[in-house]
PAZAPA-4460 file (N, C-alpha, C; in steps of 0.05 Angstrom, whole numbers, plus 32768, in hexadecimal, padded with zeros to 4 digits):
% residues 296
    n_x    n_y    n_z   ca_x   ca_y   ca_z    c_x    c_y    c_z   seq   type   mol
   8B91   86C4   89EC   8B7A   86D4   89E1   8B7D   86D5   89C2     1      X     A
   8B68   86CC   89B5   8B67   86CC   8998   8B5A   86E6   898E     2      X     A
   8B68   86F8   8981   8B5D   8712   897A   8B47   8710   8965     3      X     A
   8B42   86F9   8959   8B2C   86F7   8946   8B11   86F5   8954     4      X     A
   8B12   86F1   896E   8AF9   86EF   897E   8AF7   8707   8991     5      X     A
   8ADF   870F   8997   8ADA   8724   89AA   8ADC   8719   89C7     6      X     A
   8ADD   86FF   89CA   8ADF   86F3   89E4   8AFC   86F3   89ED     7      X     A
   8B01   86FB   8A05   8B1C   86FA   8A10   8B1E   86E3   8A24     8      X     A
   8B30   86D0   8A20   8B35   86BA   8A32   8B52   86BB   8A3B     9      X     A
   8B56   86BE   8A55   8B71   86C2   8A5F   8B75   86B3   8A79    10      X     A
   8B8D   86A9   8A7C   8B94   869B   8A95   8B97   86AF   8AAC    11      X     A
   8B8E   86A7   8AC4   8B8F   86B9   8ADA   8B92   86A9   8AF4    12      X     A
   8B9A   86B7   8B09   8B9A   86AB   8B24   8B81   86B4   8B32    13      X     A
   8B6F   86A1   8B36   8B55   86A8   8B43   8B56   869F   8B60    14      X     A
   8B5B   86B2   8B71   8B5A   86AE   8B8E   8B69   8696   8B98    15      X     A
   8B81   8693   8B8D   8B93   867D   8B96   8B95   8666   8B83    16      X     A
   8B84   8665   8B6F   8B86   8650   8B5A   8B94   865D   8B42    17      X     A
   8BAE   8658   8B3E   8BBD   8665   8B29   8BB6   865C   8B0D    18      X     A
   8BAB   8644   8B0A   8BA4   8639   8AF0   8B86   863D   8AEB    19      X     A
   8B7E   8656   8AEB   8B62   865C   8AE6   8B60   866D   8ACC    20      X     A
   8B48   866E   8AC1   8B44   867B   8AA7   8B2C   868E   8AA9    21      X     A
   8B31   86A7   8AA1   8B1C   86BB   8AA0   8B12   86BE   8A84    22      X     A
   8AF7   86BD   8A81   8AEA   86C1   8A67   8AD9   86DA   8A68    23      X     A
   8ADC   86EC   8A55   8ACC   8705   8A56   8AC7   870F   8A3A    24      X     A
   8AB0   871B   8A37   8AA9   872A   8A1E   8AA7   8747   8A23    25      X     A
   8AB0   8751   8A39   8AAE   876D   8A40   8A95   8775   8A4F    26      X     A
   8A81   8764   8A4E   8A68   8768   8A5D   8A67   8756   8A76    27      X     A
   8A6B   873C   8A72   8A6C   872A   8A88   8A86   871B   8A88    28      X     A
   8A8C   870E   8A9F   8AA5   86FF   8AA1   8A9F   86E6   8AB2    29      X     A
   8AAE   86D0   8AAC   8AAC   86B9   8ABD   8AC9   86AE   8AC1    30      X     A
   8ACC   869E   8AD6   8AE6   8691   8ADB   8AE2   8673   8ADE    31      X     A
   8AF1   8664   8ACF   8AF2   8647   8AD0   8B0C   863F   8ADC    32      X     A
   8B0C   862E   8AF0   8B25   8626   8AFD   8B31   860E   8AEE    33      X     A
   8B4C   860D   8AEF   8B5A   85F6   8AE4   8B67   85E5   8AFA    34      X     A
   8B67   85F0   8B13   8B74   85E2   8B29   8B62   85CE   8B37    35      X     A
   8B48   85D1   8B34   8B34   85BF   8B3F   8B1D   85BE   8B2B    36      X     A
   8B0A   85AC   8B30   8AF2   85AD   8B20   8AEB   8595   8B0F    37      X     A
   8ADD   859A   8AF9   8AD8   85B4   8AED   8AC3   85C5   8AFC    38      X     A
   8ACB   85DE   8B01   8AB9   85F1   8B0E   8ABC   860D   8B02    39      X     A
   8AA5   861A   8AFF   8AA5   8637   8AF9   8AA2   8645   8B14    40      X     A
   8AB5   8656   8B1B   8AB5   8662   8B36   8AAA   867F   8B36    41      X     A
   8AA7   868B   8B1E   8A9E   86A7   8B1D   8A8E   86AB   8B04    42      X     A
   8A78   86BA   8B07   8A69   86C5   8AF0   8A5C   86DE   8AF9    43      X     A
   8A5E   86F3   8AE9   8A51   870C   8AF0   8A59   8722   8ADC    44      X     A
   8A4F   8739   8AE0   8A56   8750   8ACF   8A74   8757   8AD4    45      X     A
   8A81   8760   8ABF   8A9E   8767   8AC2   8AA1   877B   8AD8    46      X     A
   8AB3   8775   8AEB   8AB9   8787   8B01   8AA3   8787   8B17    47      X     A
   8A8F   8777   8B14   8A79   8777   8B27   8A79   875F   8B3A    48      X     A
   8A62   875B   8B46   8A60   8745   8B5A   8A61   872A   8B4C    49      X     A
   8A69   8716   8B5C   8A68   86FB   8B53   8A4E   86EF   8B5C    50      X     A
   8A3D   86E6   8B49   8A24   86D9   8B50   8A29   86C0   8B60    51      X     A
   8A40   86B3   8B5C   8A45   8699   8B67   8A50   869A   8B83    52      X     A
   8A4A   8687   8B93   8A54   8684   8BAF   8A72   867E   8BAE    53      X     A
   8A80   868A   8BC1   8A9C   8682   8BC6   8A9F   867C   8BE4    54      X     A
   8AAC   8666   8BEA   8AB3   865F   8C06   8AD0   8667   8C0A    55      X     A
   8AD5   867E   8C18   8AF0   8689   8C1A   8B05   8675   8C24    56      X     A
   8AFD   8664   8C37   8B11   8652   8C43   8B18   863B   8C30    57      X     A
   8B0A   8638   8C19   8B10   8623   8C06   8B1B   862D   8BEC    58      X     A
   8B1D   8647   8BE9   8B28   8652   8BD0   8B46   864D   8BCE    59      X     A
   8B4F   8646   8BB6   8B6B   8641   8BB2   8B76   8626   8BBB    60      X     A
   8B65   8616   8BC6   8B6D   85FC   8BD1   8B66   85E6   8BBD    61      X     A
   8B74   85CF   8BC0   8B6E   85B8   8BAF   8B79   859F   8BBC    62      X     A
   8B72   8588   8BB1   8B7D   856F   8BBA   8B70   8563   8BD3    63      X     A
   8B5A   856F   8BDD   8B4D   8564   8BF5   8B42   8549   8BEF    64      X     A
   8B42   8536   8C02   8B37   851B   8BFD   8B19   851A   8BFB    65      X     A
   8B0B   852E   8C06   8AEE   852E   8C06   8AE4   8545   8BF5    66      X     A
   8ACB   8542   8BEC   8ABE   8557   8BDC   8ABC   8571   8BEC    67      X     A
   8AC1   8588   8BDF   8AC0   85A2   8BEB   8AAA   85B3   8BDF    68      X     A
   8A99   85C0   8BEF   8A84   85D1   8BE4   8A90   85E7   8BD1    69      X     A
   8AA4   85F5   8BDB   8AB5   8607   8BCB   8AA6   861E   8BBE    70      X     A
   8A8E   861A   8BB4   8A7F   862E   8BA6   8A7F   862A   8B88    71      X     A
   8A74   863E   8B7A   8A74   863D   8B5D   8A60   862A   8B51    72      X     A
   8A66   8621   8B39   8A54   8611   8B28   8A61   85F7   8B21    73      X     A
   8A52   85E1   8B24   8A5F   85C6   8B22   8A4C   85B2   8B14    74      X     A
   8A57   859A   8B0F   8A48   8584   8B03   8A47   856E   8B18    75      X     A
   8A2F   8564   8B1D   8A2B   854C   8B2D   8A1C   8537   8B1D    76      X     A
   8A18   851F   8B28   8A07   850B   8B1C   89F1   8505   8B2F    77      X     A
   89D9   8500   8B24   89C1   84FA   8B33   89B7   84DD   8B2C    78      X     A
   89A6   84D1   8B3D   899B   84DB   8B56   89B1   84DF   8B6B    79      X     A
   89AB   84F0   8B7F   89BF   84F6   8B93   89C6   84DE   8BA3    80      X     A
   89E1   84DA   8BA5   89EC   84C3   8BB4   8A00   84CF   8BC7    81      X     A
   8A00   84C6   8BE1   8A12   84D3   8BF4   8A2F   84CE   8BEF    82      X     A
   8A36   84BB   8BDD   8A52   84B7   8BD6   8A57   84C0   8BB9    83      X     A
   8A48   84B5   8BA6   8A4E   84B9   8B8A   8A4A   84D7   8B81    84      X     A
   8A34   84E3   8B8B   8A2F   84FF   8B83   8A45   8511   8B8E    85      X     A
   8A50   850A   8BA5   8A64   851B   8BB2   8A80   8513   8BAC    86      X     A
   8A85   8507   8B94   8AA0   8501   8B8C   8AB1   851A   8B8B    87      X     A
   8AC8   851B   8B98   8AD8   8533   8B99   8AE0   853D   8B7D    88      X     A
   8AE0   8558   8B7A   8AE9   8564   8B61   8B00   8577   8B68    89      X     A
   8B13   856C   8B77   8B29   857D   8B82   8B43   857A   8B73    90      X     A
   8B43   856C   8B5C   8B5B   8567   8B4D   8B5C   857B   8B35    91      X     A
   8B74   857F   8B2A   8B77   8590   8B12   8B67   8585   8AFB    92      X     A
   8B5E   8597   8AE9   8B4F   8590   8AD1   8B5E   8599   8AB9    93      X     A
   8B58   858D   8AA2   8B65   8595   8A89   8B55   85AB   8A7C    94      X     A
   8B63   85C1   8A76   8B57   85D8   8A69   8B5E   85D8   8A4B    95      X     A
   8B49   85DD   8A3B   8B4E   85DF   8A1E   8B40   85F9   8A14    96      X     A
   8B4F   8609   8A05   8B44   8621   89F9   8B46   861F   89DB    97      X     A
   8B2F   8621   89CE   8B2E   8620   89B0   8B1D   8639   89A8    98      X     A
   8B2B   864D   899D   8B1C   8665   8995   8B10   8672   89AD    99      X     A
   8AF6   8676   89AD   8AE8   8683   89C3   8ADA   866F   89D5   100      X     A
   8AE2   8656   89D4   8AD6   8641   89E4   8AEB   8635   89F7   101      X     A
   8AE4   8632   8A10   8AF6   8626   8A23   8AE8   860F   8A31   102      X     A
   8AF7   85FA   8A36   8AEB   85E3   8A44   8AFE   85D9   8A5A   103      X     A
   8AF3   85CC   8A6E   8B02   85C0   8A84   8AF8   85A4   8A88   104      X     A
   8B0A   8591   8A87   8B04   8574   8A8A   8B12   8569   8AA2   105      X     A
   8B03   855D   8AB4   8B0F   8550   8ACC   8B19   8534   8AC6   106      X     A
   8B29   8529   8AD8   8B32   850E   8AD6   8B1B   84FA   8ADB   107      X     A
   8B1F   84E1   8AD5   8B0B   84CD   8ADB   8B08   84CC   8AFA   108      X     A
   8AEF   84CF   8B03   8AEA   84CF   8B20   8AED   84B2   8B2B   109      X     A
   8AFD   84B0   8B40   8B02   8496   8B4C   8AE9   8489   8B56   110      X     A
   8AD7   849A   8B63   8ABF   848F   8B6F   8AAA   8487   8B5B   111      X     A
   8AA7   8497   8B45   8A91   8493   8B33   8A99   8487   8B19   112      X     A
   8AB1   848A   8B10   8ABA   8480   8AF6   8AB0   8492   8ADF   113      X     A
   8AA6   84AA   8AE5   8A9E   84BC   8AD0   8AB2   84D2   8ACC   114      X     A
   8AB1   84DE   8AB5   8AC2   84F5   8AAF   8AB0   850D   8AA9   115      X     A
   8AB6   8524   8AB5   8AA5   853C   8AB2   8AB3   8552   8AA3   116      X     A
   8AA5   855E   8A91   8AB0   8575   8A81   8A9C   858B   8A80   117      X     A
   8AA6   85A4   8A82   8A95   85BB   8A7E   8AA2   85CC   8A68   118      X     A
   8A91   85D5   8A55   8A9A   85E5   8A3E   8A8B   8600   8A3E   119      X     A
   8A9A   8615   8A3C   8A8F   8630   8A3E   8A90   863E   8A23   120      X     A
   8A7A   8649   8A1A   8A79   8659   8A01   8A6A   8673   8A08   121      X     A
   8A78   8689   8A0A   8A6C   86A3   8A11   8A65   86B2   89F8   122      X     A
   8A4D   86BF   89F9   8A45   86CF   89E3   8A57   86E8   89E0   123      X     A
   8A5C   86F0   89C7   8A6D   8707   89C3   8A60   8721   89CC   124      X     A
   8A46   8722   89CD   8A37   873A   89D6   8A23   8732   89EB   125      X     A
   8A20   8742   8A00   8A0D   873D   8A14   8A18   872C   8A2A   126      X     A
   8A06   871E   8A38   8A0E   870F   8A50   8A0C   86F1   8A4D   127      X     A
   8A03   86E7   8A36   89FC   86CB   8A34   8A14   86B9   8A32   128      X     A
   8A12   86A2   8A40   8A27   868E   8A40   8A1A   8673   8A3C   129      X     A
   8A24   8663   8A2A   8A1C   8647   8A26   8A2F   8636   8A36   130      X     A
   8A24   8625   8A48   8A35   8614   8A59   8A2C   85F7   8A54   131      X     A
   8A3E   85E7   8A48   8A39   85CB   8A41   8A47   85B9   8A55   132      X     A
   8A37   85A7   8A61   8A42   8595   8A75   8A40   8578   8A6A   133      X     A
   8A57   856B   8A69   8A59   854F   8A5F   8A61   853D   8A76   134      X     A
   8A53   8526   8A77   8A5A   8511   8A8A   8A5E   84F7   8A7A   135      X     A
   8A76   84EC   8A7C   8A7E   84D4   8A6C   8A81   84BC   8A7F   136      X     A
   8A76   84A6   8A76   8A79   848D   8A85   8A95   8481   8A7D   137      X     A
   8AA8   8485   8A8F   8AC3   847B   8A8A   8AC9   8460   8A96   138      X     A
   8AB4   8452   8A9F   8AB7   8437   8AA9   8AB2   8423   8A93   139      X     A
   8AB5   840A   8A9A   8AB1   83F4   8A86   8A95   83E8   8A89   140      X     A
   8A84   83F4   8A99   8A69   83E9   8A9D   8A54   83FF   8A99   141      X     A
   8A3B   83F8   8A91   8A27   840C   8A8D   8A20   841B   8AA7   142      X     A
   8A18   8434   8AA5   8A10   8444   8ABC   89F6   8452   8AB5   143      X     A
   89E5   8455   8AC9   89CC   8464   8AC6   89CD   847C   8AD9   144      X     A
   89CC   8493   8ACD   89CF   84AC   8ADD   89C2   84C3   8ACF   145      X     A
   89C1   84D9   8ADC   89B7   84F2   8AD1   89CB   8508   8AD7   146      X     A
   89CE   851B   8AC5   89DE   8533   8ACA   89CF   8544   8ADE   147      X     A
   89DF   8550   8AF0   89D4   8562   8B05   89E7   857A   8B07   148      X     A
   89DD   8591   8AFF   89EE   85A8   8AFB   89E6   85BD   8B11   149      X     A
   89F9   85C3   8B22   89F3   85D3   8B3A   8A03   85ED   8B3A   150      X     A
   89F5   8603   8B3F   8A02   861D   8B41   89FD   8628   8B5D   151      X     A
   8A13   862C   8B6C   8A12   8637   8B87   8A12   8656   8B85   152      X     A
   89FE   8663   8B8F   89FC   8680   8B8E   8A04   868C   8BA8   153      X     A
   8A0E   86A5   8BA7   8A17   86B4   8BBE   89FF   86B9   8BD1   154      X     A
   8A06   86BF   8BEA   89F1   86C3   8BFE   89E2   86DE   8BFA   155      X     A
   89CA   86DE   8C04   89BB   86F7   8C06   89A8   86FD   8BEE   156      X     A
   89A5   86EA   8BDC   8994   86EE   8BC5   897B   86DE   8BC6   157      X     A
   896D   86DD   8BAF   8953   86CF   8BAD   8953   86BE   8B94   158      X     A
   894D   86A5   8B97   894A   8692   8B81   892E   8691   8B76   159      X     A
   892B   868F   8B5B   8911   8690   8B4E   8911   867A   8B39   160      X     A
   88FB   866B   8B39   88F6   8656   8B24   88DB   865A   8B18   161      X     A
   88D9   8658   8AFE   88BF   865C   8AF0   88B1   8641   8AEB   162      X     A
   8898   8640   8AF2   8888   8628   8AEB   8880   8628   8ACD   163      X     A
   8878   8611   8AC2   886D   8611   8AA7   8855   8624   8AA5   164      X     A
   884C   862B   8A8D   8836   863E   8A8A   881D   8634   8A99   165      X     A
   8810   8646   8AA6   87F7   8640   8AB6   87DF   8640   8AA3   166      X     A
   87C9   8635   8AAD   87B1   8634   8A9D   8799   8634   8AAF   167      X     A
   8782   862C   8AA4   8769   862D   8AB3   875C   8611   8AB3   168      X     A
   874B   860D   8AC6   873A   85F5   8AC9   871E   85FC   8AC0   169      X     A
   8711   85EB   8AB0   8719   85D0   8AA8   8726   85CF   8A8D   170      X     A
   8730   85E5   8A83   873C   85E5   8A68   8756   85D5   8A68   171      X     A
   8765   85D5   8A7E   877E   85C6   8A7F   877C   85B2   8A96   172      X     A
   8779   8599   8A8F   8774   8584   8AA3   878E   8574   8AAA   173      X     A
   87A1   8574   8A98   87BA   8565   8A9D   87CD   8574   8AB0   174      X     A
   87DB   8566   8AC1   87EF   8573   8AD1   8806   857F   8AC1   175      X     A
   8812   8594   8ACA   8828   85A1   8ABB   8844   859B   8AC6   176      X     A
   8845   8596   8AE1   8860   8593   8AED   885D   8589   8B09   177      X     A
   8872   857A   8B13   8872   8572   8B2F   887D   8589   8B40   178      X     A
   8877   8587   8B5A   8884   8598   8B6E   888F   8584   8B83   179      X     A
   88A9   8580   8B83   88B5   856A   8B92   88C1   8574   8BAC   180      X     A
   88BB   8565   8BC1   88C5   856C   8BDC   88D9   8558   8BE6   181      X     A
   88EA   8561   8BF8   88FC   854F   8C07   88F3   854D   8C24   182      X     A
   88FE   853B   8C33   88F6   8538   8C4F   88FA   8551   8C5F   183      X     A
   890E   8561   8C57   8913   857A   8C66   8906   8592   8C5A   184      X     A
   88F5   858E   8C46   88E7   85A5   8C3A   88D0   85AD   8C4C   185      X     A
   88CE   85C6   8C52   88B8   85D1   8C63   88AC   85E9   8C54   186      X     A
   8894   85E6   8C4B   8888   85FB   8C3B   8880   8613   8C4B   187      X     A
   8880   8610   8C66   887B   8627   8C77   8894   8638   8C7E   188      X     A
   88AB   8630   8C73   88C3   863F   8C77   88C0   865B   8C69   189      X     A
   88C6   8670   8C78   88C1   868B   8C6D   88D2   8692   8C55   190      X     A
   88E6   8682   8C4E   88F7   8687   8C37   88E9   8680   8C1D   191      X     A
   88D4   866F   8C1E   88C5   8668   8C06   88B0   867C   8BFF   192      X     A
   88AB   867F   8BE5   8894   868D   8BDB   888B   867E   8BC2   193      X     A
   8874   8672   8BC3   8869   8664   8BAC   8852   8674   8BA1   194      X     A
   8856   867F   8B89   8842   868F   8B7C   8836   8680   8B64   195      X     A
   8825   868E   8B55   8818   8681   8B3F   882C   8678   8B29   196      X     A
   8840   8688   8B24   8853   8682   8B0E   886E   8679   8B18   197      X     A
   8875   8680   8B31   8891   867D   8B3A   8893   866E   8B54   198      X     A
   88AA   8661   8B57   88B3   8656   8B70   88CB   8667   8B79   199      X     A
   88C9   8674   8B90   88DD   8687   8B98   88E8   867E   8BB3   200      X     A
   8903   867E   8BB5   8911   8676   8BCE   8926   868B   8BD5   201      X     A
   8923   8696   8BED   8936   86AB   8BF5   894D   869E   8C05   202      X     A
   8965   86A7   8BFF   897D   869E   8C0E   8980   86B0   8C26   203      X     A
   8983   86A3   8C3E   8985   86B2   8C57   899D   86A8   8C66   204      X     A
   89B3   86B8   8C68   89CB   86AF   8C76   89C6   86A9   8C93   205      X     A
   89B0   86B2   8C9E   89AA   86AE   8CBB   8998   8696   8CC0   206      X     A
   8991   8688   8CAB   8980   8670   8CAE   898F   8657   8CA4   207      X     A
   8998   8646   8CB6   89A8   862F   8CAE   8998   8617   8CA5   208      X     A
   897E   8618   8CA7   896E   8600   8CA0   896C   85FC   8C82   209      X     A
   8974   85E4   8C78   8973   85DF   8C5C   8956   85DE   8C51   210      X     A
   8953   85E8   8C39   8939   85E6   8C2B   893D   85DE   8C0E   211      X     A
   892A   85CF   8C03   892D   85C6   8BE7   8912   85C0   8BDC   212      X     A
   890E   85C7   8BC2   88F7   85BF   8BB2   8901   85B9   8B96   213      X     A
   88F1   85A8   8B88   88F7   85A2   8B6C   88DE   85A5   8B5B   214      X     A
   88E2   85A8   8B40   88CC   85A9   8B2E   88D5   85A2   8B12   215      X     A
   88C3   85A3   8AFF   88CA   859D   8AE3   88BE   85B2   8AD2   216      X     A
   88CD   85BB   8ABE   88C4   85CD   8AAA   88D2   85C6   8A90   217      X     A
   88C4   85C1   8A7A   88D2   85BB   8A60   88E6   85D1   8A59   218      X     A
   88E0   85E9   8A61   88F3   8600   8A5C   88FC   8609   8A78   219      X     A
   890D   85F9   8A84   8916   85FD   8A9F   8927   8617   8AA2   220      X     A
   8920   8626   8AB6   8932   863D   8ABC   8931   8643   8ADA   221      X     A
   8948   864D   8AE3   894B   8657   8AFF   895A   8671   8AFE   222      X     A
   8953   8683   8B11   8960   869D   8B12   8967   86A4   8B2F   223      X     A
   897B   86B6   8B31   8983   86BE   8B4C   8987   86DD   8B4C   224      X     A
   8978   86EA   8B5D   8979   8707   8B5F   898B   870F   8B76   225      X     A
   89A0   871D   8B70   89B4   8725   8B84   89BC   8742   8B80   226      X     A
   89B4   8753   8B93   89BC   876F   8B92   89B4   877D   8B78   227      X     A
   899C   8777   8B6F   8991   8785   8B57   899A   8779   8B3D   228      X     A
   89AA   8764   8B3E   89B3   8756   8B25   89A8   873A   8B25   229      X     A
   89A1   8730   8B0D   8994   8716   8B0B   89A5   8703   8AFA   230      X     A
   89AB   86EC   8B05   89B8   86D6   8AF7   89A2   86C2   8AEF   231      X     A
   89A2   86BA   8AD5   898E   86A7   8ACB   899C   8690   8ABD   232      X     A
   8993   8678   8AC3   899D   8661   8AB4   8985   8651   8AA9   233      X     A
   8988   8647   8A91   8972   863A   8A83   897B   861F   8A79   234      X     A
   8968   860C   8A78   896E   85F1   8A6F   8955   85E7   8A61   235      X     A
   8958   85DC   8A49   8942   85D1   8A3A   8940   85B3   8A40   236      X     A
   892A   85AB   8A4D   8926   858E   8A53   891D   857F   8A3A   237      X     A
   892D   856B   8A33   8928   855C   8A1A   8919   8542   8A1E   238      X     A
   890F   853D   8A35   8901   8524   8A3B   88E9   852A   8A4D   239      X     A
   88D6   8518   8A4E   88BE   851C   8A60   88C6   851B   8A7D   240      X     A
   88B6   8525   8A8F   88BD   8525   8AAC   88C3   8509   8AB6   241      X     A
   88B6   84F4   8AAC   88BA   84D9   8AB6   88D7   84D0   8AB2   242      X     A
   88E7   84DD   8AA1   8902   84D5   8A9C   8916   84E1   8AB0   243      X     A
   890C   84F5   8ABF   891E   8504   8AD0   891F   84F9   8AED   244      X     A
   8935   84FD   8AFB   8937   84F2   8B16   8926   8502   8B2A   245      X     A
   8925   84F8   8B43   8918   8507   8B59   88FA   850C   8B52   246      X     A
   88EB   84F8   8B4A   88CF   84FB   8B43   88CA   850E   8B2C   247      X     A
   88DD   8510   8B1A   88D9   8520   8B02   88E2   853D   8B03   248      X     A
   88F9   8542   8B10   8903   855D   8B12   8917   8564   8AFD   249      X     A
   8912   857A   8AEE   8927   8586   8ADD   8934   859E   8AEB   250      X     A
   8928   85A6   8B02   8932   85BD   8B11   892F   85B8   8B2F   251      X     A
   8944   85C0   8B3E   8942   85BF   8B5B   8950   85D7   8B66   252      X     A
   8947   85E0   8B7E   8954   85F6   8B8B   8958   85EF   8BA8   253      X     A
   896E   85F8   8BB3   8976   85F1   8BCF   8983   8609   8BDC   254      X     A
   897E   860C   8BF6   898B   8621   8C05   8992   8618   8C21   255      X     A
   89A6   8625   8C2C   89AC   8624   8C49   89B8   863F   8C50   256      X     A
   89C6   8641   8C66   89D1   865B   8C6E   89E8   8664   8C5C   257      X     A
   89F4   8652   8C4D   8A0C   8659   8C3E   8A07   865F   8C21   258      X     A
   89F3   8653   8C15   89EF   8654   8BF8   89D2   8653   8BF0   259      X     A
   89CC   8659   8BD7   89B4   864F   8BC9   89BE   8643   8BAF   260      X     A
   89B3   862B   8BA9   89BA   861E   8B90   89A3   861E   8B7D   261      X     A
   89A9   8623   8B63   8997   861E   8B4D   89A2   8605   8B3E   262      X     A
   8991   85F1   8B3B   899B   85D7   8B31   8989   85CE   8B1A   263      X     A
   8995   85C6   8B04   8986   85BA   8AEE   898F   859D   8AEB   264      X     A
   897D   858C   8AE3   8982   856F   8AE1   897B   8565   8AC5   265      X     A
   898B   8552   8ABC   8985   8544   8AA3   8975   852B   8AA8   266      X     A
   896C   851D   8A93   895D   8504   8A97   8970   84EE   8A9E   267      X     A
   8965   84DA   8AAD   8974   84C2   8AB3   897B   84B4   8A99   268      X     A
   8994   84AD   8A95   899E   84A2   8A7C   89AF   848A   8A81   269      X     A
   89AB   8475   8A70   89BC   845D   8A71   89D4   8463   8A60   270      X     A
   89EC   8464   8A6C   8A05   846A   8A5E   8A15   8451   8A5B   271      X     A
   8A1B   8449   8A42   8A2D   8433   8A3D   8A49   843D   8A42   272      X     A
   8A5C   842A   8A46   8A78   8432   8A49   8A82   8444   8A33   273      X     A
   8A8D   845A   8A3A   8A97   846D   8A26   8A83   8481   8A1C   274      X     A
   8A6A   847F   8A23   8A55   8492   8A1A   8A55   84AB   8A2B   275      X     A
   8A4B   84C0   8A1F   8A4A   84DA   8A2D   8A2E   84E6   8A2B   276      X     A
   8A25   84F2   8A40   8A0C   8502   8A3F   8A13   851F   8A43   277      X     A
   8A04   8531   8A36   8A09   854D   8A35   89F2   855D   8A40   278      X     A
   89F7   8573   8A4D   89E2   8583   8A5A   89EA   85A0   8A57   279      X     A
   89D9   85AF   8A49   89E0   85CB   8A43   89CF   85DF   8A53   280      X     A
   89DC   85F1   8A60   89CF   8608   8A6D   89D7   8622   8A5E   281      X     A
   89C4   8635   8A5E   89CA   864F   8A53   89C6   8664   8A68   282      X     A
   89DC   8673   8A6D   89DC   8687   8A83   89D8   86A3   8A77   283      X     A
   89CE   86B5   8A88   89CD   86D1   8A81   89CC   86E1   8A9B   284      X     A
   89D3   86FB   8A99   89D3   870D   8AB0   89C4   8726   8AA8   285      X     A
   89B6   8732   8ABC   89A5   8749   8AB6   89A7   875D   8ACE   286      X     A
   89A7   8776   8AC7   89A9   878B   8ADC   898E   8799   8AE0   287      X     A
   898C   87A6   8AF7   8974   87B7   8AFC   895B   87A7   8B00   288      X     A
   895D   8790   8B0E   8946   877E   8B13   893F   877F   8B30   289      X     A
   8925   877F   8B36   891C   877C   8B52   8902   876B   8B52   290      X     A
   88FC   8760   8B68   88E5   874D   8B69   88CB   875A   8B63   291      X     A
   88C8   8774   8B66   88AF   8781   8B60   88A8   8781   8B43   292      X     A
   88BC   877A   8B32   88B7   8778   8B15   88AB   875D   8B0D   293      X     A
   88AA   874A   8B21   88A0   872F   8B1B   8883   872E   8B25   294      X     A
   8871   8727   8B13   8855   8724   8B1B   884F   8706   8B21   295      X     A
   883A   8701   8B2F   8832   86E5   8B35   8829   86D7   8B1C   296      X     A
***
């Protein structure tokens, strides 16, 4: 802990992972693991609930040959591939602390040849956190991929995504955003609510059927309302929809009985050997929120 900063960064044992790091400014706290990842396993108000999902039977474990859901916040690569996207992140990562900034860098992935790094910079006041995700092409050949940043949220809450600003016809004739479906997307599922401004998806621990939708917003954001507290993550899309994977998605949301995910995606990028792409999210947490405060 560097006393010149209001941010406290300290090593801790997080639920069986002894090489974990807690970051706090007295208002919010997060935990970044060093034993697996890179993953952020906890974010919330100090002493309060964890917005992020935890799978109890996977906490404290490492070294598994296959990818583990595990919970928390992670980096993937898109478009989704049944092998490459699911490259295991079960090995130790390198932790670096410089002042009030902490980063975790994984080893070169055997399956993908990429290296993933997450860098955390927490605001000294309030709840805001800047989370920078880097994906480096560590192979000797060019790669074409997109960053795909996924946050697994705890059960029992409600996910919210905002559409770009609405307008009127015939004053606004150009389309503003796609609404992308998967083969298992069912718009008659009672967990969905599509309103004028928002796409809302409720997490139901008693409903095992997967659901997913995607969209695009130049000012992408997703939120999760859990027990009167709201987690928000934001991403600024720096390219037109045509550059993004999955028919132009900068945002996707998914749920099943275990989780709800808020996902942001970067544009598809040609990466030369040794090149890195970066993807920044900004998080915040808010208290005293309920759905009745949201209008259509």
